[in-house]
C-alpha positions in Angstrom: 98.0 98.0 116.5 95.6 95.1 116.9 92.4 95.3 114.9 89.3 93.0 115.0 87.7 91.9 111.8 84.6 89.8 112.5 83.9 86.8 110.2 80.2 86.6 109.5 80.1 83.3 107.6 78.3 81.3 110.3 75.5 83.9 110.3 75.0 83.1 106.6 75.2 79.4 107.3 72.3 79.7 109.8 70.3 81.7 107.3 70.9 79.2 104.5 70.0 76.2 106.7 66.7 77.9 107.6 66.0 78.6 103.9 65.1 82.3 104.3 66.6 85.7 104.8 67.0 85.6 108.6 69.4 86.2 110.1 70.3 89.0 107.7 74.1 89.1 106.8 74.0 92.7 105.7 72.4 93.7 109.1 75.1 91.6 110.8 77.8 93.4 109.0 76.3 96.8 109.9 76.1 95.7 113.6 79.6 94.4 113.7 80.8 97.9 112.7 78.3 99.7 114.9 79.5 97.7 117.9 83.2 98.5 117.3 84.7 95.9 114.9 87.4 97.3 112.7 86.3 95.3 109.8 84.1 92.5 108.4 85.5 89.2 106.9 83.6 87.0 104.5 84.5 83.8 102.8 82.4 83.1 99.7 82.9 79.5 98.6 82.0 78.1 95.2 79.1 76.0 96.7 77.7 79.1 98.5 77.0 77.1 101.6 77.4 80.3 103.6 78.3 83.7 102.1 76.9 83.9 98.6 78.2 86.0 95.7 75.0 88.1 96.1 76.0 88.7 99.7 79.4 89.9 98.7 77.9 92.6 96.4 75.2 93.5 99.0 77.7 93.8 101.9 80.4 95.9 100.1 78.3 99.2 99.9 77.5 99.2 103.6 81.1 98.7 104.8 82.4 101.8 106.5 85.4 100.1 108.1 87.2 97.5 106.2 86.1 94.5 104.1 88.3 91.3 103.9 87.3 88.7 101.4 88.8 85.3 102.0 88.9 82.5 99.4 90.6 80.2 97.0 91.9 82.2 94.1 89.9 80.6 91.3 89.3 82.6 88.2 85.7 83.5 89.4 87.0 84.5 92.8 89.7 86.7 91.4 87.2 88.4 89.0 84.7 89.0 91.9 87.4 90.5 94.2 88.6 92.8 91.5 85.0 94.0 90.8 84.2 94.5 94.5 87.6 96.0 95.4 87.8 95.2 99.1 90.5 96.6 101.4 92.0 93.2 101.8 91.9 89.7 100.2 93.0 86.7 102.1 94.1 83.7 99.9 93.3 80.3 101.3 94.4 77.0 99.8 91.0 75.2 100.1 89.5 74.3 96.7 85.8 73.5 96.1 86.0 70.0 97.6 87.2 71.2 101.0 84.6 71.6 103.7 86.6 74.0 105.9 90.1 75.4 105.9 92.3 72.7 107.4 95.8 73.8 106.4 97.7 76.8 105.2 99.4 77.3 101.8 102.6 75.4 101.0 104.4 78.7 100.3 107.5 76.9 98.9 105.6 74.7 96.4 103.2 77.4 95.4 105.5 80.4 95.7 105.4 81.5 92.0 101.7 81.0 91.8 101.0 83.1 94.9 103.4 85.8 93.7 101.4 86.0 90.4 98.0 86.1 92.2 99.2 88.7 94.8 100.5 90.9 92.0 97.1 91.0 90.4 95.5 92.3 93.6 98.3 94.7 94.4 97.9 96.3 90.9 94.4 97.2 92.0 95.5 98.5 95.4 94.1 95.6 97.4 96.1 94.6 100.4 96.8 90.9 100.5 97.1 88.3 103.2 98.0 84.6 102.8 96.7 81.8 105.1 99.7 79.7 106.3 100.6 77.1 108.9 102.5 78.5 111.9 105.7 76.9 110.6 108.8 79.1 110.1 109.6 77.6 106.7 106.1 78.4 105.4 106.2 81.9 107.0 109.6 82.6 105.4 108.3 81.3 102.1 105.2 83.6 102.2 107.5 86.6 102.8 109.0 85.9 99.4 105.6 86.0 97.8 105.2 89.7 98.4 102.1 89.6 100.6 101.3 92.4 103.0 100.1 90.1 105.9 99.6 86.6 106.9 96.8 84.7 108.7 98.0 81.7 110.8 96.1 78.4 110.8 95.8 77.7 114.5 94.0 74.4 114.7 96.9 72.6 116.5 97.1 75.4 119.0 93.4 75.4 119.6 93.1 71.6 120.1 96.2 71.4 122.4 95.3 74.2 124.8 
């Protein structure tokens, strides 16, 4: 079954650029669900240029569908995810110096690291997804990591269509 999870990061980017509280990301999350989305996706980065840590804690209580938190598995990120306990966490390989996700995990090189991180979330009952390039070698590598799902990096597809 196909499900839609709406990423509301850009709403937070606009709010942050304006320097106020509008548009309201909590209201956006409520509306996404009200209008039929199966979930809400957020990606809190360390520099908080869009979704902030406060947003994560404000959004969680109003989620009646499913919350997916994306991010690089730093110690702080892991701690926050375990506290918030979303339905899903999506691991992305972009550290604090990366402006936007521009590649998937190298699931061969980082296989043992990903296994370790995934096991932490699975112990808490959090479904896991890993952001990977649409490359058979990387997809087969991620399968060995024990993740529940994958998210494909589709930039090449998007720019060539």
